C-alpha positions in Angstrom: 3.7 58.6 1.7 4.9 57.2 -1.7 4.6 58.9 -5.0 3.3 56.8 -7.9 2.9 57.9 -11.5 0.7 55.8 -13.9 0.7 56.5 -17.6 -1.6 54.7 -20.1 -0.6 54.0 -23.6 -2.9 54.8 -26.5 -1.4 52.1 -28.8 -1.3 48.3 -28.6 1.8 46.6 -27.3 4.2 45.1 -29.8 4.4 41.3 -30.0 7.9 40.0 -30.6 8.5 36.5 -31.7 11.1 34.6 -29.6 13.8 32.6 -31.3 13.7 28.9 -30.6 16.3 27.6 -28.2 19.1 25.7 -30.0 19.7 22.2 -28.8 23.0 21.4 -27.0 25.4 19.7 -29.5 26.0 16.0 -28.8 29.7 15.2 -28.0 30.9 11.7 -28.4 34.4 10.6 -27.4 35.6 7.2 -28.4 38.4 5.3 -26.7 41.0 4.2 -29.2 41.3 0.4 -29.5 44.2 -1.9 -30.4 44.7 -3.3 -33.9 42.0 -5.3 -35.5 42.6 -9.1 -35.7 43.5 -10.5 -39.1 46.3 -10.8 -41.6 49.1 -8.2 -41.5 51.4 -7.0 -44.2 55.0 -8.1 -43.8 57.5 -5.3 -43.6 60.9 -6.3 -44.8 64.0 -4.4 -43.8 64.1 -1.5 -41.5 64.2 2.2 -41.7 66.7 4.0 -39.5 66.6 7.7 -38.9 70.0 9.3 -38.6 70.6 12.9 -37.7 73.0 14.5 -40.2 73.6 17.7 -38.3 74.9 18.1 -34.7 74.5 21.2 -32.6 77.6 23.3 -33.1 78.7 26.3 -30.9 78.1 29.5 -32.8 80.2 32.7 -32.1 78.4 35.3 -30.0 78.4 37.9 -32.9 76.3 35.6 -35.1 73.5 35.0 -32.6 70.6 37.5 -32.3 69.1 37.6 -28.9 65.4 38.2 -28.6 63.2 38.7 -25.6 59.7 39.7 -24.6 58.3 42.8 -26.3 56.9 45.4 -23.9 53.8 47.2 -25.0 53.9 51.0 -25.0 52.5 52.7 -21.9 48.7 53.1 -22.0 48.1 50.0 -24.1 45.1 48.0 -22.9 44.6 44.3 -23.9 
């Protein structure tokens, strides 16, 4: 035997407007092409990049070692 409870409301039901569904955005990906045909500017001379500083060994007392920072116990991400 099942038990069923039925209650009747004395007021009308509420009507809620539903928001329209937003369309999915259009994504377009273009493949890069080569240079366009036509006249090109003439570049005279050349630029050369030269490194002015080289890596130099530094004494251990000057270097500050850093590592991963551990969160305190009980911290939740």
